N, C-alpha and C positions, 0 to 999 in steps of 0.2 A: 503493499499500499504506500508505504514511504517513497519506494523508488517511482510508482505511478505519479505520486503528487510532484516529486521532483522532476519527471520528465515532462509533466504538463506545464509546471513553471518555466523549465527551460525552452520549451514550444511556444510559450508565451512570450517570453523575453524575446526569442528569434523572430516572432512576428511583429513585436514593436519595433524591432530594429530594421526589419524589412520595410514597414510602413514608414520609419522616419527617413530611411534612404530614399524611397520612393518620393515622398513629399519634397524631400531635400533637392533631388533631381528636377521635380517640377518647378520648384521655386526658382532655382538657377537658371533652367530653361527659359522660364518666363521673363526673368531679368535680362537675359542675352538678347531674346526677341525685343523687348523694350528697349535696350540700347541700340539695336540694329534699326528699329523704326524711327528712333529719335534722331539718329545719324542722318537717315534718308530724308526726314523731314528738313532738318536744318541745311542739308546739302541743297535740296531743291529750293530753298527760300531765297527769293531775292529781296535785297533790301531797298525796295522802291516805295516812294510816299505816294498817297491817293492822288488821283488825276488832279483833284482840285488845287492841292498843293504844289504841283509839279511847275518848276519854273519860279516859283516864289522864294522868299528868304528861308522858308521851311524846308526847301529841298536841298539836301546835303551836296547835291552836284553844284549848287551855286556857291557854296562857301567851302568845298573840300576840293583840293586838286586830285588828279587821276590817281596817284599812288595812295594819298592819305584815303581816299574814298575805297579803293581796293583792300587796303589794310583794315579799315573799319568793318567792310564786309566778312573778311576772313576771321578777324578776331571776334566779331558777334557770333558768328556760326558756331566757332568751336568753344568759345566761352559758354554759350547757351546750351550746348550739347553736354559740357563736363557738369554744368549745374544740374541737368535732369539726370545724368549719371550718378551724381552724388545723392539726389535727392531721396531715393527709396533705401538707401544703404542701413541707415539705421534701422528701418522696418524689418528689413530682410534679416539683420543680424538678431534682433529680438525675436523674430519669428523661428528662426532656426534653434535658438536656445530654447524656445517653448517646444519645438517639433522633437528635439531630442530631451525628452522629458528628464532624461538621466542627469542633465545639466542642473535641473533644479535642486540636485544634491549638494551643488555648490552652496546654495543657502542653507540646506540642512547643516552641512559640516560646518560653515562660518557660524551659523547660530549656536551650535553646540560648543565650538571653541571660544566663542565669545557671547556669553550669556546676555550681556548688556545690549539689549535690542539696537539702540541707535548707533553703536559701534558696529554691529554686524551689518547693518543696512549700509552704512557708509562704506564698508570694506567692500560689500557685493555691488554697489554702484560704481565704485572705482573700477572694479574689475570689468563690469560690462562696458563702461564708457571707455576704458583703456582699450578693449577689443575694437570698439568702434573708431576710436581714433587711429589706432594702426591700421585697420582695414581701409580707411578714407584717406590715410596719408598720402600714399603715392598720388591719387587723383588730385588731391588738394596741393601737393608740390608742384604737379604738373600745370594746374591752374595759375599757381604762382610764377613758375617760369615762363607760362605763356605772356602773362602781363609783362614781365621783364623784357621777353622777346620784342613786344610790341611797344616797348618804351611808356608803358603805363606805370610800373612800378619801378622803383630805384632800390628797394629794400634789400638789404644783405641776407644771404639765406638764414644765418643764425639768428638774426634781428626777427624774420619771419617766423621761424620756429620758436623763438621765445614769446611772440604775441599768440601762436597757436597754443602754447603750454599754458599761457595765463588764461585764455578762453577755457581751456580744458579744465583748469582748477576753479574757475568761477562757476562753470556748469556742474562739476561734481558737488561744489557747495551748495549751490542752490536746490539741485536735485536731491541731494540728501537731506536738506532741510524739510523740503517739500513731502518726500516720501517717509521720512520718521513721522511727521505731522499725521499723515493720512493713516499710516499703519497703527500709530498709537492710538488715534481717535477712533478708527474702525474697531477696535478691541473693546470699546467702552460705550458706544452708542450705535443705535440704526440708522441715526441721522446724521452720520459721520461727514457727509458733504457739506451740510451746511455749517456745522461746528467747525470744520477744516477751513472753510471760506472766511468764517470770522476771524481766523488768524491769518489768512491770506491777504485780505483786503487791506489791512495796515501794513502788512509787509511790503505790498506792492508800492504804497504811497512811500514808505522810508526808502525803498530802492530808488525810486524817482528822485527823491530827494538828495540822496547822498551819491548819485552816479557821476554828476559833474565834478564834484570835490574829491571822491574817494576812487571811484571806479576808471573813469576816464585817464587820469594821470598814471594809471597803470601801463597804459599803452602809449601815451604821447607826452610830449612836454610843452607846458603852457607858460605863456609870458604876457605881458602887457603890451598893448600895441604902441609902437614907437613913434608912428607918424601921427604928431599931435593935431595937425590940421584935419586929417582923415578922421581921426578919433572924435573930434569936436563936430563934424558933420554927421557921423554915424550916432552920436548921443543926442544930437538935437532931432534926428529922426525918431530915435527913441522916446525921447521926451514928448513928441507929438503925439505918440501912440500910449502915452501913459506909463512908460517902462522907466522907472527911477534908479538908474544905476550910473556909477561915475567912472567905470572902466570897461574897456572892451578888450578881450583877450585874442591872443594869436595862438594857433598850435602849430608847433613845427612837423609838417606833414612833407616838406621837400625831401627829407632823408627816407623817405618810404614812397612817395608818389608823385607823379606829374599832373594828377587830376585836380579839380577845384572843388571847394565846398565852403559852407558857411552855415552855422545854426544857432539857434537860441534854445537852450535846454535847462532843466532844473525847474523847480518850483519854490516860491517864496525866496528866503535868502540866499537860497544856492542858484538862483537864476544867473546865468551867463550868456553873453553875447560872444561869439567865437568866430574868428576868421581863419581859414587855412593860409599859411604863409605862400603857398603857391599861387593863390588867388590874389594876394597882394602885389606879387612880383609880375604878373602877366596880364592883370586887368587894369583899366584906368579907374578913377575915382567914380565916374557915373555909373559904369557898370557894377562896381562894389556897392554903391548906394542902392542900387535896384536890388541886388541879391540881399542886402541887409533889410531893405523894406520888405521884402518877401517874408524872411525869418520874424521880423517885428510883427508882420501880420498875423503870424501863428499866435503870438503872445496877445495881441489885440483882440483876436476872435476867440480866445481861450480855448485854442486847439490843443495846448499841452494838458489841460485839465481834463478836456473832453477826452483825450486818447487815453490817460490814466483811467478815468471812469470807465471806458471800454475794456480796458484791461481787467478792472475789477468785476464787473459784470460778466465778462467772457469767462473769467474764473468760476464764477458762481454756476454758469451753464455748463462748463467743463466738467466740474465737480457733479453736478446733478445728473448729466448723461452718463457718467460714469458710474455712479450708485445704481443705475437701472441695468446697464449693460454688464458689469462684473459678475453679478449674481448668476445671469445667464450664461456666460462664459464658462465660469467655474463649474457650473452643473453639467454643461455638454463636455467640457474639455478638461476640467481640473484634474481629473485622475491621470489622464494621458499625459498631460504636462508636468505631473508631479508637484501641482500646487494644492495644498491643503486648504487654506483659507486666506482671505484678502489680508488678514492682519499677520500674515507670516512673511519672513524675508524672502522666501521663494517666489512672492507675487510681484517683486520688483521688475522683472522684464515684462510681465503682463500690463502693468501700470504704466510703465513708460512707453510701450507700443502703443496702447489705446489713447492715451494723452496726446501723443506725438501725431498720431493720424487724426484725431478730433482737430488739433491745431492746424494740421494741412488743409483740412476740409473747410475750415472758416476762412482761411488766409484770402481767397478770392474776395470774400466779402469785405474784409478788413482792408484790402488794398484798394478796394473801389471806394469805401468811405474815406480812404487816406487821398486817394486822387483828387476826389472832390475838395477835400480840405486845402490840398495843395494849389488846386485852381484857383480857389477863392483868395489865397495868400497871394498868387500871381496877380489877382484882380486889384487886390488891395495896394499891392506895390507900384502897380501902375497908376492908381489914383494918387498915391502918395507922392510919387516921383514925377509924374507927367512927362515920362521920358521913354516912350516904347521902342526908340532906336537903341537906347542903352539895353533894355531887355533883350531884344534880337541880337544884339552883338554878344552879350554876355552868354545866351543860350548856345549860339554858335560857337564861342570859345569853349565853353565846356564840352561840346560835342567833338570838337577837334582834339582837346587835350585828352580826353578819355576814349577817344574813337568809339564813340557811342552809335549805337543803332538807333537812329532817331525815330523810326518807325517799326517796332518788332512785331512779330506775328502776335495776334489776338492771344493764343494761348501763354506766351510769354509775358505779355502784358498783365494777364488776369493773375498769374501766379506769382510775378516778380516784381511787378511795377507799384510802388506805392506813391509814384508822381505820375501826373500825364506824360505822355511821350514828348521828347524834345520838339519833334515835329508839330505836335499839336500845341505846345506851349509857344512856339515862335509864331505859329499861324494865328494864335489868339492875339499876341502882341501887336502883330503887323495890322490886325484888323480892329484895334482898340480904338474906342471912341472916346476922346477925353473930354467931350460935351455931354456925355451921358452918364448917369450913375447905374445904369442898367446894363448888365453884361450883354455884348453882342452875341 
């Protein structure tokens, strides 16, 4: 009898391994097919603006020479393809961990060796994220080398790797804190999603507050703007918008990039107006003032606060949907995946997978809202500066510096773009009616 039971157990284990191998093969085959379809899609895509924009200042052929135009097309195709290749790798890794249910024993072993659950979770999260980091590293490094090749990035490899490691560390810390909270609260109440959110909401506000002061300096070097005349002009614009600040900051991006940017971030006392030094070097005062007027517009229309509120409410929706989906998944697949309960260390890959997929699904909607906010900020900047020519030339300079695809495919726009396309922004600027308060 004992031998019969052992034989049945052995056959059961073999069946599970065969099923895991089969599911792994299907998953990897699907990814290979997906990669090939993405390559075909971007290879066949031509970077042409709509007929209405052709021949206008929004048409890149009017402000890029032949070589720059060709490089922009090539760079955009490869860069977008790499983005879509990297996009599902986190999900694939988490799914493989679940498919091979024995890997859930990582969590069991860690939990037994480290009885203090927060420590066990932090170690398990570190292991999972390290696997993701190492799997994605070759493609990420190729994307970096591609940017160097096309003269977008000037960052040294070790400095690039340092930034990646900082991002990994922050990701590990934030994921660990979130997962520890969820797992601990799950063990104590059925309404864990609501009580977790009550902790997450102030945490999101706190992170938004500290980001300019504590997080951003981990990546960049900040200093005060040295051009006093330009600073006075910017501060005057800020004063008109009700932003009471006495300094403008610059960030040393020239050691990393040839692209341009500027932003206003933080809330309350942590508010900062920031210019990239590359922008200061290669744009004139009128272009810089338009860009800053755009960023000031975000503050004037409370976009920073609305964005933060969106994150807070999005976290509530995410946790609520998770509370409905997790019991169903555990009932159907928990035994196969080796996950006992949602309150156990072994549930970490499932939580990461589900929440990551949810965030991807809402990304197109979040991007659409963001694009509308950016468009309103453009309109505000045009009203404030009354200089559409500076807006057009600023956008054209940005496109040339970053070799941007000014009119990407709709799929790329939905998933990647939190701003209107540069073609749309230029076209809007050249048709701006300075005598009307209504957007054309």
